[in-house]
C-alpha positions, 0 to 999 in steps of 0.5 A: 055065674053072671059075674064070671061070664061078664069077666070071661067073655072078653077074654075068650078069644080064638085059640085061648084056653082057660085054666082052673087051679083048685085046692079040693080041700077048700073048694066044693067040686060043684063050684069047680063044675059051675066054673067050667060050665060058665067058661064054656058058655063064655066061649072058651073051647078048652078049659083045663082043670088042675086040683091039689088033692085033700090031705090024706086021712091016714094015721 
């Protein structure tokens, strides 16, 4: 979390947005939630999240 904050703070300028693109088959949702929280703490007013759903389990 501290590393992400250190990287994100200088980039969180007025009017800039952060985007998170995730593959939910490989990334636990709690990690995505933590990243959103860290980006908000860094100063981003808008954080967008896009995820590719895990593969279907249907046969």
